[in-house]
PDB file of the backbone (N, CA, C, O) and the ligand in Angstrom, with CONECT records:
HET     ZN  A 101       1
ATOM      1  N   UNK A   1      17.911  35.153 -25.733  1.00  0.00           N
ATOM      2  CA  UNK A   1      18.797  35.181 -26.867  1.00  0.00           C
ATOM      3  C   UNK A   1      18.027  35.170 -28.185  1.00  0.00           C
ATOM      4  O   UNK A   1      18.573  35.509 -29.235  1.00  0.00           O
ATOM      5  N   UNK A   2      16.782  34.786 -28.122  1.00  0.00           N
ATOM      6  CA  UNK A   2      15.984  34.693 -29.340  1.00  0.00           C
ATOM      7  C   UNK A   2      15.125  35.926 -29.527  1.00  0.00           C
ATOM      8  O   UNK A   2      14.027  35.852 -30.077  1.00  0.00           O
ATOM      9  N   UNK A   3      15.621  37.041 -29.073  1.00  0.00           N
ATOM     10  CA  UNK A   3      14.822  38.259 -29.135  1.00  0.00           C
ATOM     11  C   UNK A   3      14.906  38.929 -30.506  1.00  0.00           C
ATOM     12  O   UNK A   3      14.002  39.672 -30.888  1.00  0.00           O
ATOM     13  N   UNK A   4      15.969  38.674 -31.237  1.00  0.00           N
ATOM     14  CA  UNK A   4      16.134  39.357 -32.516  1.00  0.00           C
ATOM     15  C   UNK A   4      16.670  40.755 -32.306  1.00  0.00           C
ATOM     16  O   UNK A   4      16.886  41.195 -31.177  1.00  0.00           O
ATOM     17  N   UNK A   5      16.876  41.434 -33.394  1.00  0.00           N
ATOM     18  CA  UNK A   5      17.458  42.761 -33.283  1.00  0.00           C
ATOM     19  C   UNK A   5      16.396  43.840 -33.457  1.00  0.00           C
ATOM     20  O   UNK A   5      16.513  44.711 -34.319  1.00  0.00           O
ATOM     21  N   UNK A   6      15.406  43.773 -32.665  1.00  0.00           N
ATOM     22  CA  UNK A   6      14.376  44.799 -32.716  1.00  0.00           C
ATOM     23  C   UNK A   6      14.589  45.788 -31.587  1.00  0.00           C
ATOM     24  O   UNK A   6      15.222  45.470 -30.580  1.00  0.00           O
ATOM     25  N   UNK A   7      14.071  46.960 -31.755  1.00  0.00           N
ATOM     26  CA  UNK A   7      14.085  47.943 -30.677  1.00  0.00           C
ATOM     27  C   UNK A   7      15.419  48.616 -30.475  1.00  0.00           C
ATOM     28  O   UNK A   7      15.748  49.019 -29.359  1.00  0.00           O
ATOM     29  N   UNK A   8      16.178  48.744 -31.514  1.00  0.00           N
ATOM     30  CA  UNK A   8      17.433  49.466 -31.373  1.00  0.00           C
ATOM     31  C   UNK A   8      17.164  50.956 -31.210  1.00  0.00           C
ATOM     32  O   UNK A   8      17.939  51.691 -30.598  1.00  0.00           O
ATOM     33  N   UNK A   9      16.058  51.367 -31.769  1.00  0.00           N
ATOM     34  CA  UNK A   9      15.697  52.772 -31.626  1.00  0.00           C
ATOM     35  C   UNK A   9      14.248  52.905 -31.190  1.00  0.00           C
ATOM     36  O   UNK A   9      13.416  52.043 -31.473  1.00  0.00           O
ATOM     37  N   UNK A  10      13.969  53.958 -30.522  1.00  0.00           N
ATOM     38  CA  UNK A  10      12.599  54.254 -30.142  1.00  0.00           C
ATOM     39  C   UNK A  10      12.261  55.656 -30.606  1.00  0.00           C
ATOM     40  O   UNK A  10      13.001  56.605 -30.345  1.00  0.00           O
ATOM     41  N   UNK A  11      11.169  55.777 -31.278  1.00  0.00           N
ATOM     42  CA  UNK A  11      10.746  57.105 -31.699  1.00  0.00           C
ATOM     43  C   UNK A  11       9.778  57.669 -30.667  1.00  0.00           C
ATOM     44  O   UNK A  11       8.707  57.111 -30.426  1.00  0.00           O
ATOM     45  N   UNK A  12      10.163  58.749 -30.082  1.00  0.00           N
ATOM     46  CA  UNK A  12       9.290  59.395 -29.105  1.00  0.00           C
ATOM     47  C   UNK A  12       9.038  60.819 -29.571  1.00  0.00           C
ATOM     48  O   UNK A  12       9.872  61.707 -29.391  1.00  0.00           O
ATOM     49  N   UNK A  13       7.870  61.019 -30.177  1.00  0.00           N
ATOM     50  CA  UNK A  13       7.579  62.330 -30.728  1.00  0.00           C
ATOM     51  C   UNK A  13       8.550  62.626 -31.861  1.00  0.00           C
ATOM     52  O   UNK A  13       8.635  61.863 -32.823  1.00  0.00           O
ATOM     53  N   UNK A  14       9.272  63.717 -31.753  1.00  0.00           N
ATOM     54  CA  UNK A  14      10.226  64.062 -32.800  1.00  0.00           C
ATOM     55  C   UNK A  14      11.644  63.698 -32.402  1.00  0.00           C
ATOM     56  O   UNK A  14      12.604  64.002 -33.109  1.00  0.00           O
ATOM     57  N   UNK A  15      11.754  63.049 -31.271  1.00  0.00           N
ATOM     58  CA  UNK A  15      13.086  62.742 -30.771  1.00  0.00           C
ATOM     59  C   UNK A  15      13.440  61.288 -31.031  1.00  0.00           C
ATOM     60  O   UNK A  15      12.654  60.382 -30.757  1.00  0.00           O
ATOM     61  N   UNK A  16      14.610  61.086 -31.553  1.00  0.00           N
ATOM     62  CA  UNK A  16      15.091  59.729 -31.759  1.00  0.00           C
ATOM     63  C   UNK A  16      15.901  59.308 -30.534  1.00  0.00           C
ATOM     64  O   UNK A  16      16.988  59.824 -30.273  1.00  0.00           O
ATOM     65  N   UNK A  17      15.352  58.380 -29.812  1.00  0.00           N
ATOM     66  CA  UNK A  17      16.026  57.942 -28.596  1.00  0.00           C
ATOM     67  C   UNK A  17      16.733  56.616 -28.833  1.00  0.00           C
ATOM     68  O   UNK A  17      16.127  55.641 -29.277  1.00  0.00           O
ATOM     69  N   UNK A  18      17.972  56.600 -28.540  1.00  0.00           N
ATOM     70  CA  UNK A  18      18.715  55.347 -28.694  1.00  0.00           C
ATOM     71  C   UNK A  18      18.515  54.503 -27.444  1.00  0.00           C
ATOM     72  O   UNK A  18      18.800  54.932 -26.326  1.00  0.00           O
ATOM     73  N   UNK A  19      18.025  53.313 -27.662  1.00  0.00           N
ATOM     74  CA  UNK A  19      17.786  52.443 -26.507  1.00  0.00           C
ATOM     75  C   UNK A  19      18.986  51.551 -26.245  1.00  0.00           C
ATOM     76  O   UNK A  19      19.082  50.895 -25.208  1.00  0.00           O
ATOM     77  N   UNK A  20      19.890  51.542 -27.197  1.00  0.00           N
ATOM     78  CA  UNK A  20      21.087  50.751 -26.998  1.00  0.00           C
ATOM     79  C   UNK A  20      22.296  51.664 -27.077  1.00  0.00           C
ATOM     80  O   UNK A  20      22.312  52.641 -27.825  1.00  0.00           O
ATOM     81  N   UNK A  21      23.292  51.333 -26.304  1.00  0.00           N
ATOM     82  CA  UNK A  21      24.506  52.127 -26.290  1.00  0.00           C
ATOM     83  C   UNK A  21      25.557  51.488 -27.184  1.00  0.00           C
ATOM     84  O   UNK A  21      25.764  50.275 -27.157  1.00  0.00           O
ATOM     85  N   UNK A  22      26.209  52.315 -27.966  1.00  0.00           N
ATOM     86  CA  UNK A  22      27.264  51.802 -28.828  1.00  0.00           C
ATOM     87  C   UNK A  22      28.509  51.526 -27.996  1.00  0.00           C
ATOM     88  O   UNK A  22      28.779  52.211 -27.010  1.00  0.00           O
ATOM     89  N   UNK A  23      29.251  50.525 -28.406  1.00  0.00           N
ATOM     90  CA  UNK A  23      30.475  50.178 -27.695  1.00  0.00           C
ATOM     91  C   UNK A  23      31.536  51.244 -27.925  1.00  0.00           C
ATOM     92  O   UNK A  23      31.837  51.578 -29.071  1.00  0.00           O
ATOM     93  N   UNK A  24      32.106  51.781 -26.852  1.00  0.00           N
ATOM     94  CA  UNK A  24      33.138  52.815 -26.986  1.00  0.00           C
ATOM     95  C   UNK A  24      34.436  52.275 -27.569  1.00  0.00           C
ATOM     96  O   UNK A  24      35.276  53.034 -28.051  1.00  0.00           O
ATOM     97  N   UNK A  25      34.586  50.987 -27.521  1.00  0.00           N
ATOM     98  CA  UNK A  25      35.814  50.392 -28.065  1.00  0.00           C
ATOM     99  C   UNK A  25      35.652  49.995 -29.522  1.00  0.00           C
ATOM    100  O   UNK A  25      36.540  50.219 -30.344  1.00  0.00           O
ATOM    101  N   UNK A  26      34.492  49.397 -29.834  1.00  0.00           N
ATOM    102  CA  UNK A  26      34.277  48.890 -31.194  1.00  0.00           C
ATOM    103  C   UNK A  26      33.728  49.969 -32.118  1.00  0.00           C
ATOM    104  O   UNK A  26      33.857  49.852 -33.337  1.00  0.00           O
ATOM    105  N   UNK A  27      33.123  51.010 -31.572  1.00  0.00           N
ATOM    106  CA  UNK A  27      32.590  52.071 -32.409  1.00  0.00           C
ATOM    107  C   UNK A  27      31.083  52.028 -32.480  1.00  0.00           C
ATOM    108  O   UNK A  27      30.440  51.152 -31.903  1.00  0.00           O
ATOM    109  N   UNK A  28      30.525  53.001 -33.206  1.00  0.00           N
ATOM    110  CA  UNK A  28      29.080  53.195 -33.265  1.00  0.00           C
ATOM    111  C   UNK A  28      28.331  52.062 -33.952  1.00  0.00           C
ATOM    112  O   UNK A  28      27.108  51.995 -33.838  1.00  0.00           O
ATOM    113  N   UNK A  29      29.010  51.176 -34.654  1.00  0.00           N
ATOM    114  CA  UNK A  29      28.335  50.092 -35.361  1.00  0.00           C
ATOM    115  C   UNK A  29      28.033  48.908 -34.466  1.00  0.00           C
ATOM    116  O   UNK A  29      27.272  48.015 -34.839  1.00  0.00           O
ATOM    117  N   UNK A  30      28.634  48.901 -33.275  1.00  0.00           N
ATOM    118  CA  UNK A  30      28.454  47.757 -32.378  1.00  0.00           C
ATOM    119  C   UNK A  30      27.716  48.217 -31.130  1.00  0.00           C
ATOM    120  O   UNK A  30      28.146  49.141 -30.440  1.00  0.00           O
ATOM    121  N   UNK A  31      26.606  47.562 -30.855  1.00  0.00           N
ATOM    122  CA  UNK A  31      25.820  47.949 -29.696  1.00  0.00           C
ATOM    123  C   UNK A  31      26.099  47.029 -28.520  1.00  0.00           C
ATOM    124  O   UNK A  31      26.423  45.853 -28.686  1.00  0.00           O
ATOM    125  N   UNK A  32      25.966  47.592 -27.336  1.00  0.00           N
ATOM    126  CA  UNK A  32      26.158  46.805 -26.132  1.00  0.00           C
ATOM    127  C   UNK A  32      24.891  46.030 -25.804  1.00  0.00           C
ATOM    128  O   UNK A  32      23.785  46.532 -26.001  1.00  0.00           O
ATOM    129  N   UNK A  33      25.043  44.834 -25.317  1.00  0.00           N
ATOM    130  CA  UNK A  33      23.905  44.018 -24.917  1.00  0.00           C
ATOM    131  C   UNK A  33      23.355  44.536 -23.597  1.00  0.00           C
ATOM    132  O   UNK A  33      24.105  44.864 -22.677  1.00  0.00           O
ATOM    133  N   UNK A  34      22.034  44.603 -23.523  1.00  0.00           N
ATOM    134  CA  UNK A  34      21.395  45.129 -22.327  1.00  0.00           C
ATOM    135  C   UNK A  34      21.192  44.028 -21.292  1.00  0.00           C
ATOM    136  O   UNK A  34      20.607  42.985 -21.582  1.00  0.00           O
ATOM    137  N   UNK A  35      21.677  44.274 -20.102  1.00  0.00           N
ATOM    138  CA  UNK A  35      21.401  43.383 -18.993  1.00  0.00           C
ATOM    139  C   UNK A  35      20.709  44.185 -17.912  1.00  0.00           C
ATOM    140  O   UNK A  35      20.553  45.401 -18.024  1.00  0.00           O
ATOM    141  N   UNK A  36      20.304  43.502 -16.882  1.00  0.00           N
ATOM    142  CA  UNK A  36      19.532  44.200 -15.848  1.00  0.00           C
ATOM    143  C   UNK A  36      20.314  45.340 -15.208  1.00  0.00           C
ATOM    144  O   UNK A  36      19.769  46.421 -14.986  1.00  0.00           O
ATOM    145  N   UNK A  37      21.568  45.105 -14.916  1.00  0.00           N
ATOM    146  CA  UNK A  37      22.322  46.131 -14.201  1.00  0.00           C
ATOM    147  C   UNK A  37      23.602  46.534 -14.919  1.00  0.00           C
ATOM    148  O   UNK A  37      24.456  47.225 -14.363  1.00  0.00           O
ATOM    149  N   UNK A  38      23.715  46.087 -16.162  1.00  0.00           N
ATOM    150  CA  UNK A  38      24.936  46.437 -16.884  1.00  0.00           C
ATOM    151  C   UNK A  38      24.726  46.295 -18.384  1.00  0.00           C
ATOM    152  O   UNK A  38      23.723  45.748 -18.843  1.00  0.00           O
ATOM    153  N   UNK A  39      25.688  46.795 -19.126  1.00  0.00           N
ATOM    154  CA  UNK A  39      25.686  46.589 -20.565  1.00  0.00           C
ATOM    155  C   UNK A  39      27.019  45.952 -20.929  1.00  0.00           C
ATOM    156  O   UNK A  39      28.043  46.246 -20.312  1.00  0.00           O
ATOM    157  N   UNK A  40      27.004  45.088 -21.921  1.00  0.00           N
ATOM    158  CA  UNK A  40      28.254  44.454 -22.290  1.00  0.00           C
ATOM    159  C   UNK A  40      28.355  44.304 -23.797  1.00  0.00           C
ATOM    160  O   UNK A  40      27.348  44.158 -24.490  1.00  0.00           O
ATOM    161  N   UNK A  41      29.575  44.342 -24.291  1.00  0.00           N
ATOM    162  CA  UNK A  41      29.815  44.166 -25.713  1.00  0.00           C
ATOM    163  C   UNK A  41      30.159  42.710 -25.988  1.00  0.00           C
ATOM    164  O   UNK A  41      31.069  42.151 -25.376  1.00  0.00           O
ATOM    165  N   UNK A  42      29.426  42.101 -26.913  1.00  0.00           N
ATOM    166  CA  UNK A  42      29.672  40.709 -27.230  1.00  0.00           C
ATOM    167  C   UNK A  42      30.890  40.531 -28.117  1.00  0.00           C
ATOM    168  O   UNK A  42      31.352  39.413 -28.349  1.00  0.00           O
ATOM    169  N   UNK A  43      31.402  41.649 -28.609  1.00  0.00           N
ATOM    170  CA  UNK A  43      32.522  41.570 -29.539  1.00  0.00           C
ATOM    171  C   UNK A  43      33.866  41.655 -28.817  1.00  0.00           C
ATOM    172  O   UNK A  43      34.756  40.832 -29.033  1.00  0.00           O
ATOM    173  N   UNK A  44      33.993  42.661 -27.962  1.00  0.00           N
ATOM    174  CA  UNK A  44      35.284  42.858 -27.303  1.00  0.00           C
ATOM    175  C   UNK A  44      35.227  42.572 -25.811  1.00  0.00           C
ATOM    176  O   UNK A  44      36.259  42.507 -25.142  1.00  0.00           O
ATOM    177  N   UNK A  45      34.007  42.401 -25.292  1.00  0.00           N
ATOM    178  CA  UNK A  45      33.889  42.054 -23.879  1.00  0.00           C
ATOM    179  C   UNK A  45      33.796  43.253 -22.957  1.00  0.00           C
ATOM    180  O   UNK A  45      33.803  43.102 -21.735  1.00  0.00           O
ATOM    181  N   UNK A  46      33.709  44.439 -23.529  1.00  0.00           N
ATOM    182  CA  UNK A  46      33.579  45.642 -22.708  1.00  0.00           C
ATOM    183  C   UNK A  46      32.297  45.595 -21.889  1.00  0.00           C
ATOM    184  O   UNK A  46      31.239  45.225 -22.399  1.00  0.00           O
ATOM    185  N   UNK A  47      32.394  45.967 -20.631  1.00  0.00           N
ATOM    186  CA  UNK A  47      31.213  45.969 -19.764  1.00  0.00           C
ATOM    187  C   UNK A  47      31.149  47.268 -18.989  1.00  0.00           C
ATOM    188  O   UNK A  47      32.164  47.763 -18.500  1.00  0.00           O
ATOM    189  N   UNK A  48      29.962  47.810 -18.882  1.00  0.00           N
ATOM    190  CA  UNK A  48      29.780  48.999 -18.074  1.00  0.00           C
ATOM    191  C   UNK A  48      28.524  48.849 -17.250  1.00  0.00           C
ATOM    192  O   UNK A  48      27.572  48.183 -17.656  1.00  0.00           O
ATOM    193  N   UNK A  49      28.532  49.473 -16.091  1.00  0.00           N
ATOM    194  CA  UNK A  49      27.381  49.371 -15.212  1.00  0.00           C
ATOM    195  C   UNK A  49      26.312  50.373 -15.595  1.00  0.00           C
ATOM    196  O   UNK A  49      26.592  51.402 -16.209  1.00  0.00           O
ATOM    197  N   UNK A  50      25.087  50.056 -15.224  1.00  0.00           N
ATOM    198  CA  UNK A  50      23.983  50.981 -15.467  1.00  0.00           C
ATOM    199  C   UNK A  50      23.778  51.845 -14.233  1.00  0.00           C
ATOM    200  O   UNK A  50      23.947  51.408 -13.094  1.00  0.00           O
ATOM    201  N   UNK A  51      23.408  53.083 -14.507  1.00  0.00           N
ATOM    202  CA  UNK A  51      23.111  53.948 -13.377  1.00  0.00           C
ATOM    203  C   UNK A  51      21.639  54.313 -13.331  1.00  0.00           C
ATOM    204  O   UNK A  51      21.114  54.741 -12.303  1.00  0.00           O
ATOM    205  N   UNK A  52      20.982  54.131 -14.476  1.00  0.00           N
ATOM    206  CA  UNK A  52      19.566  54.460 -14.508  1.00  0.00           C
ATOM    207  C   UNK A  52      18.743  53.255 -14.054  1.00  0.00           C
ATOM    208  O   UNK A  52      18.928  52.142 -14.545  1.00  0.00           O
ATOM    209  N   UNK A  53      17.845  53.490 -13.125  1.00  0.00           N
ATOM    210  CA  UNK A  53      17.036  52.396 -12.601  1.00  0.00           C
ATOM    211  C   UNK A  53      15.626  52.451 -13.159  1.00  0.00           C
ATOM    212  O   UNK A  53      14.767  51.653 -12.783  1.00  0.00           O
ATOM    213  N   UNK A  54      15.394  53.396 -14.054  1.00  0.00           N
ATOM    214  CA  UNK A  54      14.042  53.592 -14.573  1.00  0.00           C
ATOM    215  C   UNK A  54      13.582  52.407 -15.411  1.00  0.00           C
ATOM    216  O   UNK A  54      12.413  52.023 -15.372  1.00  0.00           O
ATOM    217  N   UNK A  55      14.508  51.835 -16.165  1.00  0.00           N
ATOM    218  CA  UNK A  55      14.126  50.767 -17.079  1.00  0.00           C
ATOM    219  C   UNK A  55      14.324  49.389 -16.453  1.00  0.00           C
ATOM    220  O   UNK A  55      14.190  48.362 -17.119  1.00  0.00           O
ATOM    221  N   UNK A  56      14.640  49.387 -15.182  1.00  0.00           N
ATOM    222  CA  UNK A  56      14.906  48.109 -14.539  1.00  0.00           C
ATOM    223  C   UNK A  56      13.597  47.417 -14.170  1.00  0.00           C
ATOM    224  O   UNK A  56      12.722  48.029 -13.558  1.00  0.00           O
ATOM    225  N   UNK A  57      13.460  46.156 -14.536  1.00  0.00           N
ATOM    226  CA  UNK A  57      12.253  45.419 -14.159  1.00  0.00           C
ATOM    227  C   UNK A  57      12.157  45.248 -12.653  1.00  0.00           C
ATOM    228  O   UNK A  57      13.158  45.067 -11.960  1.00  0.00           O
ATOM    229  N   UNK A  58      10.935  45.310 -12.173  1.00  0.00           N
ATOM    230  CA  UNK A  58      10.744  45.334 -10.716  1.00  0.00           C
ATOM    231  C   UNK A  58      10.639  43.934 -10.145  1.00  0.00           C
ATOM    232  O   UNK A  58       9.674  43.601  -9.456  1.00  0.00           O
ATOM    233  N   UNK A  59      11.623  43.130 -10.434  1.00  0.00           N
ATOM    234  CA  UNK A  59      11.598  41.793  -9.833  1.00  0.00           C
ATOM    235  C   UNK A  59      12.771  41.587  -8.883  1.00  0.00           C
ATOM    236  O   UNK A  59      13.138  40.464  -8.538  1.00  0.00           O
ATOM    237  N   UNK A  60      13.343  42.715  -8.474  1.00  0.00           N
ATOM    238  CA  UNK A  60      14.425  42.628  -7.518  1.00  0.00           C
ATOM    239  C   UNK A  60      13.916  42.143  -6.169  1.00  0.00           C
ATOM    240  O   UNK A  60      12.853  42.546  -5.698  1.00  0.00           O
ATOM    241  N   UNK A  61      14.694  41.283  -5.575  1.00  0.00           N
ATOM    242  CA  UNK A  61      14.256  40.744  -4.281  1.00  0.00           C
ATOM    243  C   UNK A  61      14.527  41.762  -3.179  1.00  0.00           C
ATOM    244  O   UNK A  61      15.644  42.253  -3.020  1.00  0.00           O
ATOM    245  N   UNK A  62      13.503  42.055  -2.446  1.00  0.00           N
ATOM    246  CA  UNK A  62      13.670  42.938  -1.310  1.00  0.00           C
ATOM    247  C   UNK A  62      14.097  42.109  -0.091  1.00  0.00           C
ATOM    248  O   UNK A  62      13.388  41.193   0.328  1.00  0.00           O
ATOM    249  N   UNK A  63      15.235  42.436   0.457  1.00  0.00           N
ATOM    250  CA  UNK A  63      15.706  41.679   1.625  1.00  0.00           C
ATOM    251  C   UNK A  63      14.782  41.859   2.811  1.00  0.00           C
ATOM    252  O   UNK A  63      14.338  42.970   3.100  1.00  0.00           O
ATOM    253  N   UNK A  64      14.502  40.801   3.472  1.00  0.00           N
ATOM    254  CA  UNK A  64      13.591  40.855   4.607  1.00  0.00           C
ATOM    255  C   UNK A  64      14.290  41.459   5.817  1.00  0.00           C
ATOM    256  O   UNK A  64      15.310  40.951   6.283  1.00  0.00           O
ATOM    257  N   UNK A  65      13.743  42.513   6.300  1.00  0.00           N
ATOM    258  CA  UNK A  65      14.295  43.108   7.519  1.00  0.00           C
ATOM    259  C   UNK A  65      13.706  42.409   8.722  1.00  0.00           C
ATOM    260  O   UNK A  65      12.494  42.420   8.937  1.00  0.00           O
ATOM    261  N   UNK A  66      14.561  41.816   9.486  1.00  0.00           N
ATOM    262  CA  UNK A  66      14.039  41.065  10.629  1.00  0.00           C
ATOM    263  C   UNK A  66      14.442  41.676  11.959  1.00  0.00           C
ATOM    264  O   UNK A  66      14.077  41.156  13.013  1.00  0.00           O
TER     265      UNK A  66
HETATM  266 ZN    ZN A 101      33.142  46.256 -28.097  1.00  0.00          ZN2+
END
């Protein structure tokens, strides 16, 4: 929670990549909070699941196959 509001945008070459998604309910001024497998809006409570696994930290527990 003490991360601050850094990294809303990432500049990659000439492309402006948005690292945060705007809330579809609140509008482009409100960004969704990033979680491991979902994004959520702190204002209206909107939640959506993530489909991209590229940015997911690799600390997921692998179930032991026995
Ligand atoms: Zn919202």
